[in-house]
C-alpha positions in Angstrom: -26.1 -7.8 -70.0 -28.7 -5.4 -71.3 -32.1 -6.7 -72.4 -32.6 -7.1 -76.2 -35.8 -8.2 -77.9 -35.3 -10.3 -81.1 -38.3 -10.4 -83.5 -38.3 -12.5 -86.6 -40.2 -11.4 -89.7 -40.6 -12.7 -93.3 -37.9 -10.2 -94.4 -35.3 -10.4 -91.6 -34.5 -10.3 -87.9 -35.1 -7.1 -85.9 -33.1 -6.6 -82.7 -34.8 -4.0 -80.4 -33.3 -2.0 -77.5 -36.5 -1.6 -75.5 -35.1 1.3 -73.5 -34.4 3.5 -76.5 -36.6 1.9 -79.2 -33.7 1.6 -81.6 -34.0 -1.3 -84.1 -31.2 -3.1 -85.9 -31.9 -5.2 -89.0 -30.0 -8.5 -89.4 -30.3 -11.3 -91.9 -32.1 -9.0 -94.3 -34.4 -10.6 -96.8 -34.3 -14.0 -94.9 -37.6 -15.4 -93.9 -37.2 -15.9 -90.2 -39.0 -18.9 -88.7 -37.7 -19.5 -85.2 -35.3 -18.1 -82.5 -33.4 -19.3 -79.5 -31.5 -16.7 -77.4 -29.2 -17.9 -74.6 -27.7 -15.5 -72.1 -23.9 -15.5 -72.0 -23.9 -16.8 -68.4 -25.5 -20.0 -69.8 -23.8 -20.1 -73.2 -20.2 -19.3 -72.2 -19.4 -22.9 -71.4 -19.5 -23.6 -75.2 -18.5 -20.1 -76.4 -15.3 -19.2 -74.6 -14.9 -16.1 -76.8 -18.0 -14.6 -75.1 -16.2 -13.2 -72.0 -15.8 -9.9 -70.1 -17.5 -6.6 -70.6 -18.2 -7.3 -74.2 -20.0 -10.6 -73.6 -23.3 -10.9 -75.3 -26.0 -13.5 -75.9 -25.8 -16.4 -78.3 -28.6 -16.1 -80.9 -29.7 -19.0 -83.1 -32.0 -18.2 -86.0 -33.9 -20.6 -88.2 -34.8 -19.5 -91.7 -37.2 -20.9 -94.2 -34.8 -21.0 -97.2 -31.2 -21.0 -95.9 -31.0 -23.2 -92.8 -29.6 -22.2 -89.4 -27.6 -19.1 -88.5 -25.7 -18.3 -85.3 -24.4 -15.2 -83.5 -22.1 -15.3 -80.4 -22.1 -11.5 -80.1 -25.7 -10.8 -79.3 -26.7 -10.5 -83.0 -24.0 -8.1 -84.2 -22.9 -10.7 -86.7 -24.1 -14.1 -87.9 -22.7 -17.1 -89.7 -24.5 -20.0 -91.2 -24.0 -23.2 -89.2 -24.7 -26.9 -89.5 -24.0 -26.5 -93.2 -23.4 -30.2 -93.8 -26.9 -31.0 -92.8 -29.2 -28.0 -93.1 -29.8 -25.4 -95.8 -28.4 -25.1 -99.3 -25.8 -27.8 -100.0 -26.6 -29.7 -96.9 -28.0 -33.3 -96.7 -31.2 -32.1 -94.9 -34.0 -29.6 -95.5 -33.4 -25.9 -96.1 -36.3 -24.8 -93.8 -35.5 -24.6 -90.1 -38.8 -24.1 -88.4 -38.0 -24.7 -84.7 -35.0 -24.4 -82.5 -34.5 -25.0 -78.7 -31.6 -24.9 -76.3 -31.4 -27.3 -73.4 -31.7 -25.6 -70.0 -29.4 -28.4 -68.7 -26.5 -27.9 -71.1 -26.4 -24.9 -73.5 -24.2 -26.8 -75.9 -27.2 -29.1 -76.6 -29.5 -27.6 -79.3 -32.5 -29.4 -80.9 -33.6 -28.2 -84.4 -36.8 -28.9 -86.3 -37.4 -28.6 -90.0 -39.9 -28.7 -92.9 -40.5 -31.5 -93.8 -40.7 -32.7 -90.2 -37.3 -33.9 -89.1 -35.4 -33.3 -85.8 -31.7 -32.7 -85.5 -29.4 -32.5 -82.5 -26.3 -30.4 -81.9 -23.9 -30.9 -79.0 -21.7 -27.9 -79.9 -24.2 -25.0 -79.7 -25.5 -25.4 -83.2 -22.2 -25.4 -85.1 -22.9 -29.0 -86.3 -26.0 -31.1 -86.2 -27.0 -34.7 -86.7 -30.4 -36.1 -87.5 -32.4 -37.7 -84.6 -34.1 -40.8 -85.9 -37.5 -42.3 -85.5 -39.7 -39.2 -85.6 -41.2 -39.9 -89.0 -41.8 -43.6 -88.1 -44.5 -42.9 -85.5 -47.9 -44.2 -86.5 -49.5 -40.8 -87.2 -46.7 -39.6 -89.5 -48.7 -40.6 -92.6 -51.5 -38.2 -91.6 -49.3 -35.1 -91.2 -49.9 -32.3 -93.6 -49.9 -28.5 -93.9 -52.2 -26.4 -96.1 -52.0 -24.9 -98.6 -49.1 -27.2 -99.4 -50.8 -30.6 -98.8 -47.7 -32.7 -99.0 -45.7 -30.7 -96.4 -45.7 -30.4 -92.7 -43.1 -29.1 -90.2 -41.9 -29.2 -86.7 -43.3 -25.9 -85.4 -42.0 -26.1 -81.8 -39.5 -28.0 -79.7 -39.6 -27.7 -75.9 -37.2 -29.2 -73.4 -38.3 -30.6 -70.1 -36.9 -28.5 -67.2 -36.4 -31.5 -65.0 -35.1 -34.2 -67.4 -32.4 -33.5 -70.0 -33.5 -36.5 -72.1 -37.1 -35.6 -72.3 -38.2 -33.3 -75.2 -41.6 -32.3 -76.6 -42.1 -31.8 -80.3 -45.1 -30.1 -81.9 -45.8 -30.9 -85.5 -47.9 -28.5 -87.6 -50.1 -30.1 -88.4 -50.5 -33.6 -87.1 -49.2 -34.5 -83.7 -47.5 -33.9 -80.5 -44.7 -36.4 -79.9 -42.6 -37.0 -76.8 -39.2 -38.6 -76.2 -38.0 -39.6 -72.8 -34.6 -40.9 -73.9 -33.1 -38.2 -76.1 -34.8 -39.4 -79.3 -34.2 -43.1 -79.2 -37.9 -43.8 -78.9 -41.0 -41.6 -79.3 -44.5 -41.6 -77.8 -47.0 -40.5 -80.5 -50.0 -38.4 -79.8 -50.3 -38.8 -76.0 -53.9 -39.0 -74.7 -55.6 -35.6 -75.0 -52.7 -33.9 -76.9 -53.4 -31.5 -79.7 -52.8 -32.0 -83.4 -52.2 -28.5 -84.8 -49.4 -27.4 -82.4 -48.1 -23.8 -82.6 -46.2 -23.3 -79.3 -45.3 -25.3 -76.2 -44.0 -24.0 -72.9 -42.7 -25.3 -69.5 -41.8 -23.6 -66.3 -38.9 -24.5 -63.9 -41.1 -24.0 -60.8 -43.6 -26.6 -62.1 -41.3 -29.1 -63.7 -44.0 -31.7 -64.5 -46.3 -29.3 -66.3 -46.4 -28.6 -70.1 -48.5 -26.0 -71.9 -49.7 -26.2 -75.5 -51.1 -23.6 -77.8 -52.7 -25.1 -80.9 -55.1 -24.5 -83.7 -57.4 -27.1 -82.0 -57.2 -25.5 -78.6 -55.2 -24.9 -75.4 -54.1 -27.9 -73.4 -52.0 -28.7 -70.3 -50.2 -31.7 -69.0 -49.3 -32.3 -65.3 -47.3 -35.5 -65.9 -44.6 -34.3 -68.3 -46.7 -34.9 -71.4 -48.0 -38.4 -70.8 -51.6 -37.2 -70.8 -53.3 -33.9 -71.5 -56.5 -32.0 -70.7 -58.1 -29.3 -72.9 -59.0 -26.0 -71.3 -61.4 -24.1 -73.5 -64.7 -22.3 -73.7 -66.0 -23.7 -70.4 -63.0 -22.0 -68.7 -63.4 -18.6 -70.5 -61.3 -19.2 -73.6 -63.9 -18.2 -76.3 -61.5 -18.3 -79.2 -60.2 -21.8 -80.0 -57.5 -21.2 -82.5 -54.5 -20.5 -80.2 -51.2 -19.3 -81.4 -48.9 -17.4 -79.1 -48.0 -18.6 -75.6 -45.9 -17.4 -72.6 -45.9 -18.3 -69.0 -45.4 -15.7 -66.3 -41.8 -16.1 -65.2 -42.9 -15.6 -61.6 -46.0 -17.8 -61.5 -46.5 -21.1 -63.4 -50.2 -20.8 -62.8 -50.4 -17.7 -65.0 -50.1 -18.0 -68.8 -50.9 -15.6 -71.7 -52.1 -16.7 -75.1 -53.1 -15.1 -78.4 -56.2 -16.6 -80.0 -58.7 -16.2 -82.8 -61.8 -17.8 -84.1 -59.8 -19.6 -86.8 -56.8 -19.5 -89.0 -58.3 -17.0 -91.4 -59.0 -14.5 -88.6 -55.6 -15.1 -87.1 -53.5 -14.8 -90.2 -55.5 -13.1 -93.0 -58.6 -11.2 -91.9 -56.9 -9.8 -88.8 -59.1 -10.3 -85.7 -57.2 -11.8 -82.8 -57.3 -11.5 -79.0 -55.2 -11.9 -75.9 -56.2 -14.0 -72.9 -54.7 -14.6 -69.5 -55.2 -17.9 -67.7 -54.8 -17.8 -63.9 -55.8 -19.7 -60.9 -58.5 -18.5 -58.5 -60.7 -19.9 -55.8 -63.0 -21.1 -58.6 -60.3 -23.0 -60.5 -58.2 -22.2 -63.5 -59.9 -19.6 -65.7 -59.1 -17.5 -68.8 -60.0 -13.8 -69.1 -59.8 -11.8 -72.2 -57.4 -8.9 -72.0 -59.4 -6.0 -73.5 -58.4 -2.3 -73.0 -55.1 -3.2 -71.3 -52.9 -0.9 -73.4 -52.3 -3.3 -76.4 -54.6 -3.3 -79.4 -56.6 -6.5 -79.9 -59.6 -7.5 -82.0 -60.4 -6.2 -85.5 -57.3 -5.0 -87.3 -54.8 -7.1 -85.3 -53.2 -10.4 -86.3 -52.2 -13.2 -83.9 -49.5 -12.0 -81.5 -46.3 -13.9 -80.8 -45.6 -13.9 -77.0 -42.4 -14.5 -75.0 -41.3 -14.4 -71.4 -38.5 -12.2 -70.3 -35.6 -14.1 -68.8 -34.3 -11.7 -66.2 -36.9 -9.2 -65.1 -40.2 -11.1 -65.0 -41.8 -9.3 -67.9 -43.8 -10.8 -70.8 -43.5 -9.5 -74.3 -46.0 -9.5 -77.2 -45.5 -8.4 -80.8 -48.0 -8.2 -83.6 -48.7 -6.0 -86.7 -49.4 -2.9 -84.5 -46.1 -3.1 -82.6 -44.1 -4.4 -79.7 -45.5 -4.4 -76.1 -44.5 -5.5 -72.7 -46.3 -6.2 -69.5 -44.7 -6.2 -66.0 -47.8 -7.6 -64.3 -48.7 -10.6 -66.4 -51.2 -8.8 -68.6 -52.7 -6.4 -66.2 -51.4 -3.6 -68.3 -49.2 -3.2 -71.4 -46.8 -0.5 -72.5 -45.8 0.0 -76.1 -42.1 0.0 -77.0 -41.5 3.0 -79.5 -39.8 0.8 -82.0 -40.1 1.1 -85.8 -41.2 -2.4 -86.7 -43.0 -3.8 -89.8 -46.7 -3.5 -89.9 -47.0 -7.2 -90.5 -47.2 -10.3 -88.2 -44.0 -11.5 -86.7 -43.0 -15.1 -86.9 -40.8 -15.5 -83.8 -39.9 -13.6 -80.6 -37.2 -14.1 -78.0 -35.7 -12.0 -75.2 -32.3 -12.3 -73.6 
């Protein structure tokens, strides 16, 4: 299956062929919030129609105003799914702000919304039921999101690569919460965890590790989210508002993040940077990725970053374009794709 890059914007989904630079627009005029792309080799257990030479990835797209959409032909066509619970006419919220597929069973999909709720699907997103208990954790009364003071949302959901019942949920803004039993019970704000979570990541070669990019810093856990340590300025990360996050597919010690001095610089003023965290003889350190072939600093907004699934690349997209690195940030090349000159909301690669 050929590589396709899926980038979500406020006005629709762009699907990019990185070899030709061609761009297809899907779900036009929908505000895209989140993406999950599952290769057919994983998804065909629950999508029997995706077979043979015409097989393509399953794409799940969360929108801010119309719930969840699904494609089983790599994004050629979409249908709205989970209609009884999500979006217009459903019993739950319209805004789907996070979506994640289990690496253990591609039929299992977890979905997060605004206001903060979690839903589970066991049929690849066709239907979904609410997972209870999330809003009953002690910190829930403190969750909020400016400039809408009475709202908050699940910004990210990450599955544990070693335990199908363990999931990590990042609420923007308010908490990281963890379940070890598929949502029956929740651990609220584990020691050292961040409050303003933007992205979480795991790596199959380091199954106990979890990475967090947040407005209040970058943090890691080595015990599956039970406790966290903040890695910041003392380790070279001079910008503390962290947004994008991806881990090198070939090396769990290496992670790339986008960061700025604060929310205004990241989202409105336009002054954001890229950093690489890697291990060395002196310990785990960040280095700022200046002059690597991708614009950073003044005039650039926070990048969304995603790991490639098949060829070891890492991808980044911001208002200046789409870029990829084949050496974990050593150098970037620009993909000649005609994309909006505005920040992307989500990025996924098959």
